[in-house]
KOLBA-424421 format. One record per residue (C-alpha): x, y, z. Coordinates in steps of 0.25 Angstrom, whole numbers, always signed. Each point is the difference from the previous one (the first is absolute). Last residue first. Example, Ala and Ser with C-alpha at 12.3 -4.5 7.8 and 13.67 -1.06 7.14 Angstrom:
! KOLBA-424421
+55, -4, +29
-6, -14, +2
//
This chain:
! KOLBA-424421
-62, -229, -50
+13, +7, +6
-7, +4, +13
-3, -15, +2
+14, -4, +3
+0, +10, +12
-11, -7, +7
-12, +10, +0
-5, +10, +10
+13, +7, +4
+6, -2, -14
-12, +7, -6
+2, +12, +9
+14, +1, -4
-4, +0, -15
-10, +11, +3
+11, +8, +8
+9, -1, -13
-12, +5, -8
-1, +12, +10
+15, +3, -2
-2, +1, -15
-12, +9, +1
+8, +9, +9
+11, +1, -10
-9, +4, -11
-9, +9, +8
+7, +13, -3
+8, +8, +10
+12, +2, -9
+7, +13, +4
+2, +9, -12
-10, +11, +5
+8, +1, +14
+13, +1, -7
-5, +12, -9
-6, +7, +12
+14, -2, +8
+8, +6, -12
-9, +12, -1
+1, +2, +15
+15, +0, -2
-1, +10, -11
-9, +9, +8
+9, +1, +12
-4, +10, +10
-15, +0, -1
-4, -15, -2
+12, -4, +9
-4, +9, +11
-14, -5, -1
+3, -14, +1
+8, +3, +13
-12, +8, +5
-9, -11, -2
+9, -9, +8
+1, +10, +11
-15, +1, +1
-2, -15, +0
+10, -2, +11
-6, +11, +9
-14, -5, -3
+4, -13, +7
-1, -15, -5
+15, -2, +0
+5, -6, -13
+2, +11, -11
+2, -2, -15
+2, +9, -12
-1, -4, -14
+7, -8, -11
+14, -2, +6
+10, -8, -8
+11, +9, -3
-3, +11, +11
-1, -11, +11
-3, +5, +14
-5, +13, -5
-8, -7, -11
-7, -9, +10
-5, -13, -7
-14, -3, -3
-6, -13, -4
+2, -10, +11
-1, +10, +11
-13, +5, -6
-5, -15, -1
+0, -1, +15
+5, +11, +8
+11, +11, -2
-9, +13, +0
-1, +6, -13
+3, +12, -8
-2, -4, -15
+5, +8, -12
-10, +3, -11
+6, -5, -13
-13, -6, -6
+5, -15, +3
+6, +5, +13
-14, +4, +4
-7, -13, -4
+11, -7, +8
-3, +9, +12
-15, -2, -1
+0, -15, -1
+3, -3, +15
+5, -13, +5
-5, -4, +14
+1, +14, +4
+1, +4, +15
+0, +13, +7
+1, +6, -13
+7, +13, -4
-4, -1, -15
+2, +14, -6
+3, +2, -15
+9, +11, -4
+1, +8, -13
-15, -1, -3
-6, +1, -14
+0, -15, -5
-4, -7, +12
-10, +11, +3
-5, +0, -14
-2, -15, +1
-8, +1, +13
-8, +11, -7
-4, -10, -10
-3, -11, +10
-9, +9, +8
-3, -5, +15
-6, +9, +10
+4, +13, +7
+8, +9, -9
+9, +9, +7
+10, +11, -6
+9, +7, +10
+8, +12, -4
-9, +9, -7
-9, +1, +13
+8, -4, +12
-9, +0, +12
-12, -5, -7
+8, -11, -7
+6, -3, +14
-14, -1, +6
-5, -9, -10
+13, -9, +2
-4, -1, +15
-14, -3, -3
+2, -11, -10
+10, -6, +10
-10, +0, +11
-11, -5, -9
+8, -13, -2
+0, -3, -15
+1, +7, -13
+12, +4, -9
+7, +10, -9
+9, +10, +6
+9, +10, -7
+10, +8, +9
+8, +12, -4
+14, +4, +5
+5, +14, +4
+5, -1, +14
-13, +3, +5
-5, -12, -7
+10, -9, +7
-1, +5, +14
-16, +0, -1
+0, -14, -6
+9, -7, +12
-11, -3, +9
-10, -4, -11
+10, -9, -7
+4, -7, +13
-15, -3, +3
-1, -5, -14
+9, -12, +3
-7, -9, -10
-5, -10, +10
-9, +11, +7
-9, +1, -12
-2, +10, -11
+0, -11, -12
+11, +6, -8
+5, +9, -12
+9, +10, +7
+9, +10, -8
+11, +10, +3
+2, +12, -9
+13, +8, +1
-4, +14, -6
+4, +3, -14
-13, +7, -3
-15, +0, -1
-6, +3, +14
-9, -11, +3
-15, -1, -4
+0, -16, -1
-1, +0, -15
+9, +12, -2
+11, -7, +8
-2, -13, -7
+1, +7, -14
+13, +7, +4
+6, -14, +6
-4, -7, -13
+7, +10, -8
+12, -2, +8
+1, -14, -3
+3, +4, -14
+14, +3, +4
+3, -15, +3
+2, -2, -14
+9, -12, +0
-6, -7, +12
-13, +0, -7
-12, +10, -3
-14, +2, -3
-8, +13, +2
-13, +3, +7
-1, -13, +8
-12, -10, -2
+4, -5, -14
+12, -8, +6
+10, -3, -11
+14, +5, +3
-4, +1, +15
-3, -15, +1
-8, -5, +11
-11, -8, -7
+10, -9, -9
+10, +0, +11
-10, -7, +10
+7, +1, +13
+8, -11, +8
-2, -6, +13
+11, -5, +8
+0, -15, +4
+3, -3, +15
-1, -14, +4
-6, -9, +11
+1, -15, +0
+13, -1, +8
-6, +10, +10
-12, -7, +3
+2, +0, +15
+5, +14, -1
-13, +3, -7
-8, -7, +11
+7, +8, +11
-1, +13, -8
-15, -1, -1
-3, +11, +11
+0, +11, -11
+14, -4, -4
+5, +14, -2
+6, +4, +13
-1, -14, +6
+10, -6, -10
-2, -10, -11
-7, +10, -8
+12, +8, -2
+8, -11, -7
-11, -2, -11
-1, +15, -1
+15, +2, -4
-2, -11, -11
-12, +7, -6
-14, -4, -4
-3, -11, +10
+2, -15, -2
-6, -13, +6
+2, -14, -6
-8, -12, +3
-12, +7, +4
-8, -5, +13
+5, +8, +11
+2, +13, -6
-12, +0, -9
-9, -4, +12
+7, +11, +8
-5, +10, -9
-14, -6, +2
+1, +3, +15
-10, -7, +9
-1, +8, +13
+4, -3, +15
+14, +6, -2
+2, -7, -13
-6, -14, -2
+1, -6, -14
+10, -11, +1
+11, -2, +10
-6, +10, +10
-13, -8, +1
-14, +1, -6
+2, -11, -11
-7, -11, +9
-11, +10, +2
-7, -5, -13
+1, +2, -15
-10, +5, -10
+8, +13, -3
-13, +8, +4
-1, -9, +12
+15, +4, +4
-4, +15, -2
-8, -2, +13
+14, +3, +6
-2, +15, -2
+9, +6, -10
+14, +4, -4
+3, +3, -14
+14, +4, +2
+4, +14, -6
+12, +4, +7
+8, -10, -7
+0, +8, -13
+2, -7, -14
+2, -14, +6
+1, -10, -12
-4, -14, +2
+5, -11, -9
-8, -12, -1
+3, -14, -6
-10, -9, -8
+3, -15, -1
-11, -5, +8
-11, +9, -6
-6, -9, -11
+3, -12, +8
-9, +4, +11
+7, -2, +14
+5, +14, +0
-14, +6, -1
-5, +2, +14
+12, +3, +10
+11, +4, -9
-8, +7, -11
-9, +6, +10
+11, +6, +8
+8, +6, -13
-13, +5, -6
-4, +6, +14
+12, +10, -2
-6, +7, -12
-6, +12, +6
+12, +0, +10
+10, +5, -11
+3, -6, -13
+0, -15, -4
+8, -6, -12
-6, -14, -2
+10, -8, -7
+0, -12, -9
-14, +4, -5
-10, -10, -5
-9, +7, -10
-12, -8, -5
-9, +12, +3
-10, -8, +9
+13, -7, +6
+5, +14, +4
-13, +7, +5
-2, -7, +13
+14, +5, +5
-3, +14, -4
-14, +0, +5
+4, -5, +14
+9, +12, +1
-10, +10, -5
-10, -5, +10
+10, +2, +11
+3, +14, -6
-15, +4, +1
-3, -7, +13
+12, +6, +7
-3, +14, -6
-14, +0, +6
+0, +13, +7
+6, +7, -12
+14, +7, +0
+5, -5, -14
-4, +2, -14
-9, +12, -1
-14, +1, -5
-9, -13, -1
-2, -11, -9
+11, -9, +6
-6, -9, +11
-15, -1, -3
+1, +1, -15
+11, -11, -1
+11, +1, -11
+14, -7, -1
+7, +7, -11
+10, -9, -7
+11, +8, -7
+7, -6, -12
+14, +6, -3
+2, +3, -15
+15, +0, -5
+9, +9, -9
+15, +0, -1
+6, +10, -10
+4, +9, +12
-7, -5, +12
-15, +1, -2
-11, -7, +9
-15, +1, -3
-10, -1, +11
-12, -10, -1
-15, -2, +3
-7, -12, +5
-13, -2, +8
-2, -10, +11
-13, +0, +8
+1, -5, +14
-14, -3, +6
-2, -1, +15
-5, -12, +6
-4, -1, +15
+6, -8, +11
+10, +10, +5
+4, +4, -14
+0, -11, -10
+4, +4, -14
-9, -3, -12
+4, +0, -14
+1, +10, -12
+8, -1, -14
+7, +9, -10
-8, +12, -3
+8, +10, -9
-6, +14, +2
+10, +5, +10
-2, +15, +5
+5, +3, +14
-9, +11, +6
-4, -8, +12
+11, -10, +4
+3, -12, -7
+9, -7, +10
+14, -4, -5
+7, -12, -7
+12, +2, -9
+6, -9, -11
+14, -5, -3
+4, -10, -10
+16, +1, +0
+9, +0, -12
+12, -10, -2
+3, -3, -15
+12, +10, -1
+1, +8, +13
-12, +6, +7
-7, +12, +5
-11, +7, -7
-11, -7, +8
+9, +2, +13
+1, +15, -2
-15, +1, -3
-4, -8, +12
+9, +10, +8
-6, +12, -4
-15, -1, +4
+2, -7, +13
+11, +10, +3
-7, +12, -3
-13, -5, +7
+9, -3, +13
+5, +15, -1
-13, +5, +5
-16, +1, -2
-1, -5, -14
-10, -7, -8
+0, -4, -15
+13, +7, -5
+7, -5, +9
-4, -12, +9
-6, -1, +13
-4, -11, +9
+11, -9, -5
+2, -14, -5
+11, -3, -10
-2, -14, -7
+12, -6, -6
+3, -11, -9
+15, -2, -2
+9, -3, -11
+13, -8, +2
+14, +1, +5
+1, +15, +2
+13, +7, +1
//
């Protein structure tokens, strides 16, 4: 499959377990492990990771430091090193992680939403490129993730490509969520160290601003997003976030690769965070996790259908539909377990539901990784009625734990969940298409009818969901193929076999 070993630097603003805001961190923490343990015969890949060193990340190993120019002044980049370990069966690998440190930019609370985010991530981007020759590491591929790394693709093409050290490097830019674009005032050009000649629609200009996401989309050799369906959706006005024209123009360079989940971490047979471990051959043990979850959340303990939500509480996730249908579902005898934080409007809506239905709605505002796993393991159904969902990990984790997803057919949800009623032999969840409360309500009721009336069929469905393979192995192989394609874009075909 692979014709030679590759040197890869994956660059991300967040990486599990070091820093996490959303699913990007899970991808950036899991994909390198999968690639590091991937390979056939003598072929293995040297993959490393670069990210900012935020406040609270420990790394004692100092590597080097150097100045980075920021609008005529020098800011110091301090490179520290830590590592993440990869295990896949008998295979074991260590993935180096380079932490780019700067007291002024990163020694503060919170990862994003600072007034100087443009400065912070342009500094980070410059430091990544400047660090490589000082490390003696010359990647074949720079795998860039989201707008915070878009400047790397731009700077590589416009400022570094003439340097022999960088001339053979190719870039893959991954869109995790097109809604987050890194749009800033045109003065960002000065921070990048370039002039107005780049402020036009074919380059960085985006509706009167400079877009760092667009920098990645324009200047990278290959683009991808995190599911095949989302790769098609973002070429339309409905999902394209005003970038659909550019994405259609680059359609031949745009691919969809479905994310996986970490099967070592998300394993109901070994997970220490749940009350009782189980597998697809002893599904009965899942009931103990349900009872424990009901007790923990103050719900009435019993064989009530339990619907779970683990989510950012934002409009993207379809929570307006959930809060609209919740009274009908709860008054019909079901329970609801909600874990998340986000928009105060949705937090208050769920708070009112919990007050209105004590013993039937369990709510925890915030994020708690242990409780999240207990909801995945203890719930019967998992709700993800998203407006849009580039990939989604929750539905895959839920299936791994035998919790049946109810989803809207968009993005990665459409790629991973098949409707049981439409195909009882292959279905692994319940799916609706129309973004309405009525459609969601009817789909939940379909699921509840099966749960209540046909327990043996429900058991077969749970077993099937648990045995579906959503691990990273296939996705990692797909990414390596995209890396090779990116190299062919930047180098003559004959050189890629060197």
